All heavy atoms as an XYZ file, in Angstrom:
846
protein
N     -11.270    -28.953    -27.805
C     -12.663    -28.415    -27.785
C     -13.672    -29.445    -27.279
O     -14.465    -29.102    -26.455
C     -13.005    -27.989    -29.239
C     -14.397    -27.477    -29.419
S     -14.613    -25.899    -28.465
C     -16.260    -25.500    -28.900
N     -13.543    -30.682    -27.736
C     -14.470    -31.712    -27.317
C     -14.319    -31.993    -25.844
O     -15.309    -32.331    -25.087
C     -14.322    -33.007    -28.130
C     -14.849    -32.895    -29.514
C     -13.850    -32.313    -30.487
O     -12.716    -32.165    -30.062
O     -14.125    -32.119    -31.693
N     -13.055    -31.979    -25.322
C     -12.870    -32.303    -23.903
C     -13.446    -31.182    -23.061
O     -14.079    -31.503    -21.989
C     -11.418    -32.525    -23.636
O     -10.695    -31.326    -23.882
N     -13.303    -29.873    -23.425
C     -13.923    -28.898    -22.672
C     -15.470    -28.914    -22.648
O     -16.117    -28.706    -21.580
C     -13.427    -27.518    -23.189
C     -14.083    -26.260    -22.590
C     -13.647    -26.139    -21.122
C     -13.672    -25.019    -23.374
N     -16.002    -29.353    -23.836
C     -17.397    -29.438    -23.901
C     -17.908    -30.663    -23.023
O     -18.972    -30.481    -22.387
C     -17.782    -29.738    -25.361
C     -19.128    -29.460    -25.816
C     -19.552    -28.164    -26.195
C     -20.158    -30.438    -25.867
C     -20.807    -27.922    -26.536
C     -21.387    -30.189    -26.206
C     -21.778    -28.925    -26.590
O     -23.045    -28.600    -26.901
N     -17.213    -31.751    -23.003
C     -17.584    -32.875    -22.211
C     -17.460    -32.599    -20.711
O     -18.351    -32.922    -19.933
C     -16.667    -34.055    -22.533
N     -16.409    -31.872    -20.326
C     -16.229    -31.450    -18.929
C     -17.341    -30.511    -18.539
O     -17.917    -30.673    -17.412
C     -14.852    -30.881    -18.744
C     -13.760    -31.900    -18.849
C     -14.796    -30.129    -17.393
C     -12.398    -31.391    -18.827
N     -17.739    -29.597    -19.395
C     -18.847    -28.688    -18.996
C     -20.137    -29.419    -18.848
O     -20.838    -29.080    -17.879
C     -18.925    -27.567    -20.118
O     -17.717    -26.926    -20.277
C     -20.027    -26.562    -19.759
N     -20.432    -30.316    -19.738
C     -21.583    -31.113    -19.657
C     -21.596    -31.997    -18.402
O     -22.616    -32.031    -17.647
C     -21.768    -31.990    -20.860
O     -21.745    -31.224    -22.009
C     -23.112    -32.774    -20.812
N     -20.508    -32.548    -18.037
C     -20.363    -33.281    -16.821
C     -20.527    -32.484    -15.499
O     -21.146    -32.911    -14.580
N     -19.903    -31.322    -15.534
C     -20.070    -30.478    -14.333
C     -21.515    -29.937    -14.163
O     -22.045    -29.941    -13.089
C     -19.107    -29.257    -14.458
C     -19.416    -28.132    -13.459
C     -17.628    -29.684    -14.316
N     -22.250    -29.611    -15.289
C     -23.601    -29.209    -15.191
C     -24.426    -30.366    -14.688
O     -25.362    -30.191    -13.898
C     -24.103    -28.724    -16.573
C     -23.770    -27.295    -16.949
C     -24.274    -27.049    -18.403
C     -24.440    -26.413    -16.025
N     -24.126    -31.555    -15.163
C     -24.932    -32.763    -14.683
C     -24.648    -33.018    -13.227
O     -25.597    -33.225    -12.428
C     -24.492    -33.984    -15.493
O     -24.780    -33.687    -16.863
C     -25.297    -35.200    -15.034
N     -23.456    -32.909    -12.765
C     -23.129    -33.141    -11.408
C     -23.779    -32.131    -10.400
O     -24.338    -32.433     -9.466
C     -21.609    -33.233    -11.124
N     -23.608    -30.862    -10.803
C     -24.243    -29.822    -10.019
C     -25.726    -29.889     -9.993
O     -26.395    -29.695     -8.955
C     -23.826    -28.378    -10.546
S     -22.076    -28.104    -10.284
N     -26.352    -30.217    -11.144
C     -27.815    -30.388    -11.267
C     -28.277    -31.515    -10.382
O     -29.256    -31.404     -9.657
N     -27.591    -32.654    -10.423
C     -27.929    -33.810     -9.583
C     -27.739    -33.479     -8.127
O     -28.707    -33.860     -7.281
C     -27.083    -34.973     -9.953
C     -27.432    -36.290     -9.335
C     -28.881    -36.749     -9.729
C     -26.471    -37.379     -9.777
N     -26.665    -32.821     -7.709
C     -26.511    -32.422     -6.305
C     -27.655    -31.523     -5.841
O     -28.200    -31.726     -4.780
C     -25.190    -31.758     -6.104
C     -24.947    -31.218     -4.687
C     -24.606    -32.100     -3.701
C     -25.041    -29.891     -4.438
C     -24.373    -31.667     -2.412
C     -24.826    -29.397     -3.189
C     -24.556    -30.251     -2.209
O     -24.372    -29.820     -0.857
N     -27.920    -30.513     -6.622
C     -29.025    -29.559     -6.197
C     -30.402    -30.262     -6.211
O     -31.277    -29.885     -5.407
C     -29.058    -28.345     -7.057
C     -27.821    -27.340     -6.872
C     -27.823    -26.293     -7.875
C     -27.863    -26.789     -5.464
N     -30.665    -31.196     -7.078
C     -31.931    -31.879     -7.151
C     -32.143    -32.709     -5.862
O     -33.296    -32.838     -5.408
C     -32.004    -32.745     -8.382
O     -31.748    -31.904     -9.535
C     -33.366    -33.407     -8.499
N     -31.104    -33.165     -5.276
C     -31.230    -33.994     -4.037
C     -31.308    -33.227     -2.768
O     -31.262    -33.742     -1.708
C     -30.056    -35.021     -3.996
C     -30.085    -35.992     -5.189
C     -28.785    -36.874     -5.094
C     -31.267    -36.865     -5.118
N     -31.322    -31.892     -2.880
C     -31.412    -31.038     -1.630
C     -32.810    -31.170     -1.105
O     -33.787    -31.620     -1.716
C     -31.107    -29.597     -2.074
C     -29.744    -29.396     -2.600
C     -28.588    -29.754     -1.702
N     -28.611    -28.908     -0.590
C     -27.894    -29.111      0.528
N     -27.139    -30.159      0.602
N     -27.920    -28.275      1.535
N     -33.006    -30.593      0.117
C     -34.323    -30.679      0.814
C     -35.226    -29.508      0.606
O     -36.384    -29.514      1.065
N     -34.819    -28.444     -0.074
C     -35.645    -27.287     -0.222
C     -36.069    -27.157     -1.684
O     -35.456    -27.760     -2.633
C     -34.833    -26.017      0.129
C     -34.250    -26.124      1.550
C     -34.774    -24.948      2.314
N     -34.247    -24.986      3.703
C     -34.980    -24.481      4.667
N     -36.142    -23.953      4.399
N     -34.512    -24.558      5.880
N     -37.116    -26.470     -1.945
C     -37.696    -26.399     -3.294
C     -36.861    -25.597     -4.254
O     -36.688    -25.970     -5.382
C     -39.103    -25.888     -3.239
O     -39.168    -24.601     -2.611
C     -40.034    -26.812     -2.519
N     -36.311    -24.451     -3.869
C     -35.579    -23.585     -4.807
C     -34.334    -24.340     -5.281
O     -34.062    -24.301     -6.498
C     -35.280    -22.263     -4.180
C     -34.513    -21.388     -5.141
C     -35.215    -20.784     -6.211
C     -33.170    -21.113     -4.975
C     -34.551    -19.981     -7.055
C     -32.521    -20.269     -5.874
C     -33.197    -19.686     -6.908
N     -33.487    -24.959     -4.507
C     -32.340    -25.732     -5.037
C     -32.744    -26.843     -5.993
O     -32.136    -27.113     -6.994
C     -31.600    -26.270     -3.810
C     -31.948    -25.364     -2.761
C     -33.366    -24.909     -3.036
N     -33.918    -27.466     -5.722
C     -34.393    -28.517     -6.611
C     -34.799    -27.930     -7.994
O     -34.523    -28.517     -9.016
C     -35.668    -29.246     -5.927
C     -36.298    -30.163     -6.954
C     -35.226    -30.037     -4.745
N     -35.431    -26.757     -8.011
C     -35.753    -26.096     -9.259
C     -34.540    -25.789    -10.030
O     -34.438    -25.986    -11.251
C     -36.652    -24.913     -8.999
C     -36.865    -24.169    -10.275
C     -37.986    -25.375     -8.467
N     -33.512    -25.183     -9.330
C     -32.268    -24.831     -9.989
C     -31.548    -26.070    -10.500
O     -30.988    -26.094    -11.546
C     -31.427    -23.979     -9.032
C     -30.016    -23.746     -9.654
C     -32.053    -22.694     -8.751
N     -31.611    -27.117     -9.705
C     -30.938    -28.359    -10.128
C     -31.623    -29.017    -11.347
O     -30.964    -29.447    -12.262
N     -32.959    -28.952    -11.398
C     -33.631    -29.464    -12.589
C     -33.275    -28.631    -13.821
O     -33.142    -29.104    -14.968
C     -35.120    -29.520    -12.386
C     -35.628    -30.602    -11.427
C     -37.099    -30.416    -11.094
C     -35.321    -31.930    -11.919
N     -33.176    -27.258    -13.610
C     -32.829    -26.404    -14.728
C     -31.378    -26.723    -15.207
O     -31.162    -26.756    -16.436
C     -32.924    -24.957    -14.265
O     -34.264    -24.704    -13.696
C     -32.637    -24.015    -15.420
N     -30.485    -26.888    -14.308
C     -29.107    -27.292    -14.709
C     -29.026    -28.617    -15.421
O     -28.268    -28.815    -16.427
C     -28.170    -27.358    -13.459
C     -27.774    -25.945    -12.876
C     -26.870    -26.145    -11.660
C     -27.130    -25.037    -13.898
N     -29.834    -29.540    -14.951
C     -29.901    -30.861    -15.682
C     -30.475    -30.712    -17.051
O     -29.997    -31.371    -18.034
C     -30.740    -31.852    -14.871
C     -30.102    -32.570    -13.721
C     -31.096    -33.451    -12.924
C     -28.974    -33.390    -14.191
N     -31.402    -29.805    -17.245
C     -32.022    -29.639    -18.571
C     -30.971    -28.931    -19.466
O     -30.878    -29.252    -20.632
C     -33.265    -28.830    -18.564
O     -33.027    -27.458    -18.239
N     -30.125    -28.029    -18.937
C     -29.085    -27.450    -19.798
C     -28.070    -28.500    -20.113
O     -27.511    -28.482    -21.243
C     -28.373    -26.330    -18.945
C     -29.215    -25.111    -18.687
C     -28.872    -24.211    -17.700
C     -30.317    -24.736    -19.465
C     -29.570    -23.015    -17.474
C     -31.039    -23.639    -19.255
C     -30.695    -22.813    -18.250
O     -31.375    -21.647    -18.042
N     -27.738    -29.400    -19.234
C     -26.715    -30.448    -19.542
C     -27.338    -31.367    -20.609
O     -26.547    -31.783    -21.530
C     -26.394    -31.255    -18.252
N     -28.584    -31.721    -20.560
C     -29.212    -32.507    -21.570
C     -29.192    -31.763    -22.914
O     -28.972    -32.399    -23.991
C     -30.604    -32.978    -21.189
C     -31.339    -33.579    -22.342
C     -30.535    -33.905    -20.020
N     -29.434    -30.440    -22.959
C     -29.377    -29.692    -24.113
C     -27.989    -29.657    -24.752
O     -27.854    -29.781    -25.977
C     -29.824    -28.262    -23.913
C     -31.337    -28.127    -23.587
O     -32.095    -29.075    -23.940
N     -31.717    -27.044    -23.031
N     -26.978    -29.530    -23.944
C     -25.599    -29.640    -24.473
C     -25.300    -30.989    -25.030
O     -24.641    -31.096    -26.069
C     -24.582    -29.299    -23.307
C     -24.456    -27.806    -22.942
C     -23.520    -27.666    -21.771
C     -23.996    -26.957    -24.143
N     -25.822    -32.002    -24.307
C     -25.575    -33.378    -24.818
C     -26.250    -33.642    -26.167
O     -25.670    -34.150    -27.146
C     -26.012    -34.388    -23.782
C     -25.858    -35.824    -24.241
C     -24.652    -36.399    -24.300
C     -26.985    -36.576    -24.560
C     -24.485    -37.684    -24.682
C     -26.834    -37.895    -25.029
C     -25.575    -38.425    -25.020
N     -27.507    -33.139    -26.293
C     -28.182    -33.267    -27.557
C     -27.517    -32.539    -28.665
O     -27.379    -32.910    -29.825
C     -29.652    -32.770    -27.413
C     -30.645    -33.657    -26.729
C     -31.936    -33.029    -26.573
C     -30.739    -34.974    -27.471
N     -27.001    -31.295    -28.334
C     -26.366    -30.515    -29.315
C     -25.001    -31.108    -29.802
O     -24.718    -31.076    -30.939
C     -26.100    -29.065    -28.790
C     -25.661    -28.109    -29.794
C     -26.507    -27.644    -30.750
C     -24.345    -27.609    -29.785
C     -26.202    -26.773    -31.666
C     -24.010    -26.721    -30.751
C     -24.922    -26.237    -31.623
N     -24.380    -31.829    -28.933
C     -23.158    -32.512    -29.271
C     -23.330    -33.729    -30.181
O     -22.496    -34.117    -30.819
C     -22.321    -32.850    -28.029
O     -22.941    -33.908    -27.377
N     -24.543    -34.285    -30.098
C     -24.867    -35.459    -30.958
C     -24.847    -35.158    -32.441
O     -24.568    -36.013    -33.281
C     -26.252    -35.990    -30.626
C     -26.331    -36.660    -29.266
S     -25.258    -38.101    -29.163
C     -23.832    -37.523    -28.251
N     -24.932    -33.864    -32.775
C     -24.838    -33.494    -34.186
C     -23.440    -33.295    -34.650
O     -23.197    -33.106    -35.879
N     -22.446    -33.465    -33.780
C     -21.093    -33.295    -34.148
C     -20.629    -31.892    -33.979
O     -21.352    -30.900    -34.344
N     -19.557    -31.689    -33.347
C     -19.024    -30.325    -33.068
C     -18.138    -29.943    -34.284
O     -16.972    -30.396    -34.360
C     -18.202    -30.343    -31.752
C     -19.011    -30.718    -30.558
C     -18.107    -30.705    -29.330
C     -20.127    -29.755    -30.316
N     -18.654    -29.150    -35.121
C     -17.883    -28.646    -36.320
C     -17.760    -27.188    -36.232
O     -18.561    -26.455    -35.732
C     -18.625    -28.988    -37.629
O     -19.878    -28.355    -37.598
C     -18.797    -30.546    -37.751
N     -16.674    -26.675    -36.718
C     -16.407    -25.242    -36.752
C     -16.371    -24.833    -38.215
O     -15.852    -25.595    -39.113
C     -15.113    -24.841    -36.016
O     -14.030    -25.543    -36.665
C     -15.165    -25.116    -34.597
N     -16.918    -23.719    -38.500
C     -17.041    -23.165    -39.838
C     -17.705    -24.135    -40.802
O     -17.385    -24.214    -41.983
C     -15.606    -22.783    -40.427
C     -14.986    -21.743    -39.546
O     -15.668    -20.917    -38.997
N     -13.648    -21.790    -39.409
N     -18.711    -24.802    -40.334
C     -19.448    -25.758    -41.182
C     -20.637    -25.085    -41.777
O     -21.208    -24.154    -41.173
N     -21.031    -25.463    -42.925
C     -22.243    -24.851    -43.547
C     -23.486    -25.322    -42.824
O     -23.568    -26.460    -42.348
C     -22.292    -25.340    -45.023
N     -24.482    -24.389    -42.691
C     -25.690    -24.761    -42.059
C     -26.544    -25.572    -42.959
O     -27.362    -26.442    -42.471
C     -26.439    -23.443    -41.687
N     -26.523    -25.472    -44.181
C     -27.327    -26.234    -45.183
C     -26.348    -27.047    -46.028
O     -25.339    -26.473    -46.547
C     -28.212    -25.297    -45.995
C     -29.149    -24.568    -45.122
C     -28.985    -26.129    -47.052
C     -30.038    -23.574    -45.763
N     -26.650    -28.275    -46.231
C     -25.755    -29.150    -47.076
C     -25.903    -28.676    -48.537
O     -26.959    -28.677    -49.192
C     -26.240    -30.612    -47.014
C     -25.288    -31.464    -47.855
C     -26.134    -31.057    -45.539
N     -24.760    -28.143    -49.089
C     -24.728    -27.721    -50.467
C     -23.550    -28.329    -51.204
O     -22.760    -27.643    -51.765
C     -24.666    -26.126    -50.523
C     -24.890    -25.563    -51.837
O     -25.559    -26.248    -52.676
O     -24.361    -24.473    -52.088
N     -23.472    -29.650    -51.095
C     -22.319    -30.262    -51.705
C     -21.022    -30.167    -50.872
O     -20.003    -30.496    -51.396
N     -21.133    -29.672    -49.707
C     -19.919    -29.484    -48.841
C     -19.760    -30.708    -47.973
O     -20.802    -31.221    -47.448
C     -20.083    -28.194    -47.983
C     -18.911    -28.051    -47.113
C     -20.332    -27.004    -48.802
N     -18.587    -31.189    -47.810
C     -18.355    -32.394    -47.009
C     -18.480    -32.136    -45.458
O     -18.917    -33.001    -44.733
C     -16.986    -32.954    -47.303
N     -18.100    -30.940    -45.075
C     -18.150    -30.549    -43.665
C     -19.352    -29.635    -43.417
O     -19.267    -28.422    -43.701
C     -16.797    -29.873    -43.247
C     -16.672    -29.638    -41.808
O     -17.238    -30.466    -41.038
O     -16.006    -28.740    -41.333
N     -20.388    -30.185    -42.779
C     -21.572    -29.378    -42.551
C     -22.021    -29.649    -41.090
O     -21.752    -30.658    -40.507
C     -22.639    -29.676    -43.584
C     -23.208    -31.081    -43.511
C     -24.249    -31.385    -42.677
C     -22.560    -32.128    -44.241
C     -24.828    -32.700    -42.635
C     -23.072    -33.398    -44.196
C     -24.158    -33.695    -43.380
O     -24.684    -34.951    -43.262
N     -22.890    -28.699    -40.643
C     -23.458    -28.846    -39.321
C     -24.846    -29.444    -39.462
O     -25.622    -29.063    -40.314
C     -23.598    -27.487    -38.615
N     -25.148    -30.502    -38.630
C     -26.390    -31.230    -38.754
C     -27.491    -30.315    -38.068
O     -27.425    -29.949    -36.939
C     -26.305    -32.503    -37.972
C     -27.551    -33.369    -38.209
O     -28.358    -33.025    -39.093
O     -27.625    -34.416    -37.512
N     -28.469    -29.956    -38.807
C     -29.563    -28.979    -38.295
C     -30.527    -29.731    -37.311
O     -31.228    -29.024    -36.554
C     -30.231    -28.488    -39.528
C     -30.087    -29.517    -40.554
C     -28.796    -30.193    -40.242
N     -30.662    -31.011    -37.349
C     -31.647    -31.701    -36.494
C     -31.402    -31.477    -35.027
O     -32.302    -31.168    -34.300
C     -31.751    -33.120    -36.898
C     -32.815    -33.923    -36.098
C     -34.197    -33.374    -36.410
C     -32.659    -35.419    -36.462
N     -30.146    -31.743    -34.504
C     -29.915    -31.534    -33.065
C     -30.117    -30.019    -32.679
O     -30.586    -29.733    -31.603
C     -28.488    -31.959    -32.888
C     -28.204    -32.876    -33.944
C     -29.032    -32.393    -35.162
N     -29.794    -29.132    -33.654
C     -30.090    -27.734    -33.331
C     -31.558    -27.459    -33.138
O     -31.975    -26.690    -32.201
C     -29.474    -26.870    -34.469
C     -27.955    -26.997    -34.517
C     -27.418    -26.230    -35.731
O     -28.063    -25.415    -36.356
N     -26.133    -26.471    -36.037
N     -32.391    -28.040    -33.965
C     -33.836    -27.828    -33.858
C     -34.308    -28.489    -32.577
O     -35.244    -27.946    -31.906
C     -34.531    -28.417    -35.129
N     -33.801    -29.712    -32.240
C     -34.165    -30.361    -31.036
C     -33.838    -29.550    -29.782
O     -34.642    -29.414    -28.811
C     -33.597    -31.722    -30.946
C     -34.160    -32.754    -31.818
C     -33.312    -34.072    -31.774
C     -35.595    -33.071    -31.574
N     -32.661    -28.965    -29.793
C     -32.196    -28.196    -28.604
C     -33.060    -26.862    -28.495
O     -33.439    -26.481    -27.383
C     -30.739    -27.883    -28.670
C     -30.289    -26.847    -27.723
C     -29.914    -29.155    -28.506
N     -33.415    -26.286    -29.570
C     -34.159    -25.003    -29.621
C     -35.606    -25.390    -28.971
O     -36.164    -24.649    -28.155
C     -34.285    -24.473    -30.989
C     -35.050    -23.136    -31.076
C     -34.357    -22.104    -30.318
C     -35.169    -22.692    -32.561
N     -36.206    -26.469    -29.414
C     -37.460    -26.861    -28.921
C     -37.306    -27.247    -27.405
O     -38.202    -26.842    -26.625
C     -38.012    -28.081    -29.703
O     -38.002    -27.776    -31.052
C     -39.367    -28.479    -29.225
N     -36.280    -27.919    -27.008
C     -36.106    -28.254    -25.592
C     -35.847    -27.029    -24.749
O     -36.298    -27.047    -23.574
C     -34.920    -29.207    -25.433
N     -35.265    -26.019    -25.320
C     -35.065    -24.789    -24.448
C     -36.436    -24.126    -24.229
O     -36.644    -23.683    -23.075
C     -34.132    -23.802    -25.257
C     -32.686    -24.300    -25.182
C     -34.223    -22.365    -24.572
C     -31.787    -23.602    -26.052
N     -37.264    -24.074    -25.212
C     -38.632    -23.457    -24.984
C     -39.462    -24.338    -24.017
O     -40.043    -23.768    -23.128
C     -39.268    -23.271    -26.361
C     -40.726    -22.874    -26.187
C     -38.542    -22.371    -27.315
N     -39.397    -25.604    -24.196
C     -40.139    -26.481    -23.240
C     -39.576    -26.447    -21.833
O     -40.300    -26.358    -20.892
C     -40.195    -27.888    -23.818
C     -41.048    -27.935    -25.076
C     -40.789    -28.900    -22.727
C     -40.967    -29.255    -25.765
N     -38.213    -26.350    -21.755
C     -37.623    -26.283    -20.428
C     -37.948    -25.031    -19.728
O     -38.181    -25.008    -18.497
N     -37.988    -23.892    -20.431
C     -38.362    -22.640    -19.837
C     -39.817    -22.681    -19.322
O     -40.056    -22.189    -18.238
C     -38.193    -21.488    -20.794
C     -38.495    -20.153    -20.247
C     -37.708    -19.505    -19.373
C     -39.727    -19.454    -20.620
C     -38.024    -18.295    -18.807
C     -40.012    -18.278    -20.097
C     -39.213    -17.680    -19.172
N     -40.755    -23.214    -20.116
C     -42.116    -23.241    -19.646
C     -42.188    -24.142    -18.441
O     -43.028    -23.857    -17.521
C     -42.971    -23.800    -20.845
N     -41.565    -25.321    -18.408
C     -41.606    -26.172    -17.306
C     -40.956    -25.565    -16.042
O     -41.448    -25.776    -14.939
C     -40.948    -27.503    -17.667
C     -41.741    -28.404    -18.619
S     -43.440    -28.694    -18.109
C     -43.210    -29.573    -16.572
N     -39.899    -24.813    -16.243
C     -39.281    -24.129    -15.079
C     -40.232    -23.133    -14.500
O     -40.367    -23.049    -13.277
C     -37.985    -23.405    -15.466
O     -37.023    -24.433    -15.997
C     -37.320    -22.757    -14.318
N     -40.945    -22.353    -15.377
C     -41.917    -21.419    -14.816
C     -43.029    -22.102    -14.077
O     -43.488    -21.656    -13.055
C     -42.479    -20.590    -15.943
N     -43.463    -23.248    -14.635
C     -44.496    -24.024    -13.952
C     -44.125    -24.500    -12.643
O     -44.865    -24.467    -11.592
C     -45.013    -25.183    -14.829
C     -45.995    -26.055    -14.248
C     -47.285    -25.629    -14.056
C     -45.629    -27.375    -13.790
C     -48.216    -26.494    -13.484
C     -46.474    -28.176    -13.162
C     -47.864    -27.802    -13.043
N     -42.916    -25.090    -12.554
C     -42.405    -25.638    -11.225
C     -42.179    -24.522    -10.263
O     -42.443    -24.684     -9.036
C     -41.116    -26.468    -11.482
C     -40.425    -26.860    -10.237
C     -41.440    -27.650    -12.282
N     -41.722    -23.301    -10.696
C     -41.563    -22.241     -9.774
C     -42.900    -21.802     -9.183
O     -43.024    -21.554     -7.918
C     -40.854    -21.027    -10.457
C     -40.986    -19.762     -9.640
C     -39.381    -21.396    -10.642
N     -43.957    -21.714    -10.001
C     -45.298    -21.352     -9.566
C     -45.832    -22.420     -8.590
O     -46.363    -22.192     -7.573
C     -46.277    -21.092    -10.676
C     -45.760    -19.898    -11.555
C     -47.648    -20.875    -10.236
C     -45.669    -18.595    -10.735
N     -45.579    -23.680     -8.893
C     -45.949    -24.800     -8.091
C     -45.315    -24.764     -6.721
O     -45.957    -25.005     -5.657
C     -45.693    -26.120     -8.793
C     -46.291    -27.369     -8.212
C     -47.791    -27.309     -8.245
C     -45.793    -28.613     -8.976
N     -43.982    -24.459     -6.712
C     -43.257    -24.362     -5.395
C     -43.641    -23.229     -4.584
O     -43.763    -23.265     -3.336
C     -41.738    -24.200     -5.754
N     -44.018    -22.061     -5.328
C     -44.537    -20.906     -4.568
C     -45.874    -21.235     -3.928
O     -46.175    -20.850     -2.749
C     -44.621    -19.681     -5.499
C     -43.342    -19.084     -5.804
S     -43.468    -17.777     -7.076
C     -44.568    -16.664     -6.423
N     -46.762    -21.984     -4.624
C     -47.986    -22.339     -4.096
C     -47.852    -23.316     -2.906
O     -48.531    -23.219     -1.886
C     -48.914    -22.996     -5.230
C     -50.179    -23.550     -4.787
C     -51.204    -22.465     -4.565
N     -52.456    -22.963     -4.080
C     -53.508    -23.135     -4.792
N     -53.528    -22.761     -6.047
N     -54.603    -23.576     -4.275
N     -47.030    -24.316     -3.042
C     -46.723    -25.199     -1.882
C     -46.146    -24.526     -0.732
O     -46.522    -24.876      0.392
C     -45.798    -26.282     -2.409
N     -45.323    -23.556     -0.949
C     -44.750    -22.770      0.195
C     -45.865    -22.021      0.907
O     -45.885    -21.890      2.049
C     -43.625    -21.847     -0.290
C     -43.110    -21.061      0.907
C     -41.827    -20.317      0.433
N     -41.340    -19.263      1.246
C     -41.263    -19.190      2.542
N     -41.759    -20.173      3.348
N     -40.665    -18.179      3.163
N     -46.685    -21.388      0.137
C     -47.828    -20.643      0.744
C     -48.848    -21.480      1.491
O     -49.315    -21.075      2.543
C     -48.619    -19.779     -0.268
O     -49.311    -20.555     -1.188
N     -49.085    -22.724      0.987
C     -49.996    -23.572      1.750
C     -49.304    -24.333      2.893
O     -50.003    -24.480      3.921
C     -50.606    -24.613      0.690
C     -51.571    -23.956     -0.245
C     -52.237    -25.008     -1.084
O     -51.993    -26.212     -0.925
O     -53.072    -24.528     -1.975
N     -48.098    -24.772      2.808
C     -47.453    -25.558      3.799
C     -46.761    -24.611      4.838
O     -46.561    -25.012      6.005
C     -46.387    -26.465      3.180
N     -46.467    -23.368      4.463
C     -45.719    -22.516      5.424
C     -44.232    -22.680      5.420
O     -43.591    -21.996      6.166
N     -43.690    -23.577      4.634
C     -42.220    -23.732      4.559
C     -41.869    -24.184      3.190
O     -42.798    -24.486      2.285
C     -41.719    -24.711      5.593
C     -42.356    -26.097      5.462
O     -42.840    -26.456      4.364
N     -42.223    -26.861      6.541
N     -40.573    -24.323      2.860
C     -40.239    -24.619      1.483
C     -39.459    -25.955      1.447
O     -38.681    -26.198      0.496
C     -39.406    -23.498      0.862
C     -38.077    -23.285      1.536
O     -37.960    -23.773      2.689
O     -37.174    -22.676      0.940
N     -39.767    -26.899      2.409
C     -39.120    -28.209      2.317
C     -39.904    -29.026      1.284
O     -41.065    -28.856      1.110
C     -39.230    -28.895      3.713
C     -38.265    -28.328      4.719
N     -36.981    -28.680      4.801
C     -38.496    -27.422      5.668
C     -36.409    -28.003      5.798
N     -37.263    -27.229      6.303
N     -39.195    -29.919      0.638
C     -39.705    -30.688     -0.441
C     -40.877    -31.622      0.069
O     -41.909    -31.723     -0.534
C     -38.674    -31.551     -1.153
C     -39.250    -32.471     -2.133
C     -37.635    -30.640     -1.735
N     -40.707    -32.174      1.247
C     -41.731    -33.119      1.783
C     -42.835    -32.359      2.602
O     -43.757    -32.990      3.021
C     -41.115    -34.213      2.623
C     -40.330    -33.684      3.779
O     -40.215    -32.460      3.980
O     -39.804    -34.507      4.594
N     -42.649    -31.066      2.774
C     -43.636    -30.244      3.454
C     -43.563    -30.188      4.997
O     -44.338    -29.483      5.635
N     -42.545    -30.964      5.568
C     -42.463    -30.952      6.970
C     -41.378    -29.909      7.455
O     -40.352    -29.859      6.765
C     -41.958    -32.329      7.480
C     -43.002    -33.413      7.380
C     -42.584    -34.699      8.027
N     -41.965    -34.454      9.302
C     -40.978    -35.284      9.773
N     -40.492    -36.245      9.106
N     -40.495    -34.991     10.973
N     -41.660    -29.215      8.404
C     -40.717    -28.287      8.973
C     -39.847    -28.983     10.016
O     -40.383    -29.567     10.895
C     -41.443    -27.097      9.594
C     -40.471    -25.954      9.986
C     -41.149    -24.750     10.455
C     -40.246    -23.724     10.761
N     -40.850    -22.517     11.284
N     -38.573    -28.892      9.833
C     -37.658    -29.617     10.723
C     -36.937    -28.548     11.609
O     -36.609    -27.499     11.168
C     -36.608    -30.434     10.040
C     -37.248    -31.623      9.305
C     -36.125    -32.475      8.666
N     -36.768    -33.622      8.069
C     -37.337    -33.678      6.890
N     -37.409    -32.538      6.212
N     -37.855    -34.762      6.405
N     -36.618    -28.959     12.832
C     -35.798    -28.092     13.652
C     -34.340    -28.269     13.221
O     -33.973    -29.133     12.499
C     -36.038    -28.507     15.139
C     -37.467    -28.377     15.588
C     -37.966    -26.863     15.452
O     -37.181    -25.980     15.625
O     -39.152    -26.709     15.074
N     -33.479    -27.450     13.879
C     -32.086    -27.398     13.419
C     -31.366    -28.750     13.646
O     -30.645    -29.172     12.735
C     -31.306    -26.277     14.281
C     -29.831    -26.270     13.948
C     -31.931    -24.939     13.902
N     -31.513    -29.434     14.739
C     -30.749    -30.689     14.939
C     -31.565    -31.931     14.637
O     -31.097    -32.995     14.882
N     -32.774    -31.839     14.106
C     -33.630    -33.005     13.982
C     -33.169    -33.847     12.797
O     -32.764    -33.386     11.738
C     -35.080    -32.510     13.626
C     -36.061    -33.594     13.609
C     -37.475    -33.034     13.366
O     -37.644    -31.883     13.432
O     -38.328    -33.932     13.008
N     -33.231    -35.164     13.055
C     -32.804    -36.094     12.014
C     -34.028    -36.485     11.072
O     -35.150    -36.291     11.393
C     -32.402    -37.519     12.671
C     -31.148    -37.367     13.444
C     -29.952    -37.345     12.520
O     -29.939    -37.947     11.492
O     -28.982    -36.621     12.896
N     -33.567    -36.827      9.866
C     -34.676    -37.222      8.873
C     -35.072    -38.619      9.167
O     -34.300    -39.471      9.599
C     -34.148    -37.108      7.444
C     -33.956    -35.728      7.045
C     -33.530    -35.667      5.621
N     -33.621    -34.317      5.151
C     -33.844    -33.852      3.977
N     -34.041    -34.748      2.983
N     -33.914    -32.613      3.689
N     -36.310    -38.984      8.907
C     -36.758    -40.355      9.127
C     -36.201    -41.342      8.116
O     -35.834    -41.032      7.067
C     -38.309    -40.267      8.951
C     -38.586    -39.080      8.187
C     -37.394    -38.171      8.425
């Protein structure tokens, strides 16, 4: 179970990093969203991956730590708000610049980057 969880977190991080380094705004937004999902999974795993654990400590030795769950819930809400903000910001930049390149310059098909 832990290896599948670690692989999933690693794949989300790799895909998010790849998309964040793209030259257009929409892949950058999706990449940042994937990176935030990977961070949420990492934070959630810090509480320990337990199955059938009690949510509240009641003298039970095997319990689920509620602090990482609360942190992840808060991070999900903040991440959704920031994603909405970045999407609106990207739409505004596209309408003002006329293209959706991250640096605002429109490149031709064979043109090299500086």
